C-alpha positions as CSV (number, residue, x, y, z in Angstrom):
1,M,118.1,97.8,138.0
2,K,118.1,94.2,136.8
3,K,119.0,91.5,139.3
4,Y,120.9,88.3,138.5
5,D,120.9,85.6,141.1
6,G,120.9,88.1,144.0
7,A,123.6,90.4,142.6
8,V,122.6,93.8,141.3
9,A,124.1,94.7,137.9
10,V,126.1,97.6,139.2
11,E,127.8,95.7,142.1
12,R,131.6,95.0,141.9
13,L,132.3,91.3,142.1
14,T,135.6,89.4,142.4
15,V,135.9,86.1,140.5
16,S,138.1,83.3,141.8
17,L,138.5,79.7,140.6
18,D,138.1,76.7,142.8
19,T,140.2,73.9,141.4
20,E,139.8,71.4,144.2
21,L,137.2,69.4,142.2
22,A,138.8,66.6,140.2
23,D,137.2,67.1,136.8
24,A,135.8,70.6,136.9
25,V,136.7,74.2,137.8
26,R,134.1,76.1,139.8
27,R,133.9,79.9,139.5
28,V,133.2,81.7,142.8
29,L,131.7,85.2,142.7
30,E,132.1,87.3,145.8
31,R,130.9,90.9,146.4
32,D,133.6,93.5,146.9
33,N,133.2,96.1,149.6
34,D,130.3,98.5,149.3
35,V,131.7,101.6,147.5
36,L,129.2,103.9,149.2
37,T,130.2,102.8,152.6
38,E,133.9,103.2,151.7
39,L,133.4,106.8,150.4
40,A,130.7,108.2,152.7
41,G,132.0,111.1,154.7
42,T,135.3,111.5,152.8
43,L,134.4,114.8,151.3
44,T,133.1,116.6,154.3
45,S,135.3,119.6,154.0
46,V,134.9,120.2,150.3
47,Y,131.8,122.4,150.4
48,A,131.2,125.4,152.7
49,D,128.3,125.4,155.1
50,G,125.0,125.8,153.1
51,E,126.6,125.5,149.7
52,L,125.2,122.0,149.1
53,D,121.7,123.2,150.1
54,A,121.9,126.0,147.6
55,L,123.0,123.5,144.9
56,R,120.1,121.2,145.8
57,D,117.7,124.2,145.6
58,E,118.8,124.9,142.0
59,W,117.7,121.3,141.0
60,A,114.4,121.5,142.8
């Protein structure tokens, strides 16, 4: 993945405008919450015990 000023290309960013400067507008980029952290563990009851291991074995 290509990096641009510390942000990875697949990250979600929020853009806001800082208009406190007299003659200019500054764009402020902030990282959104980590999607993986938000979603980790949310699908724990979707697969039966051992089913994911069998799927992984198919790809090996």
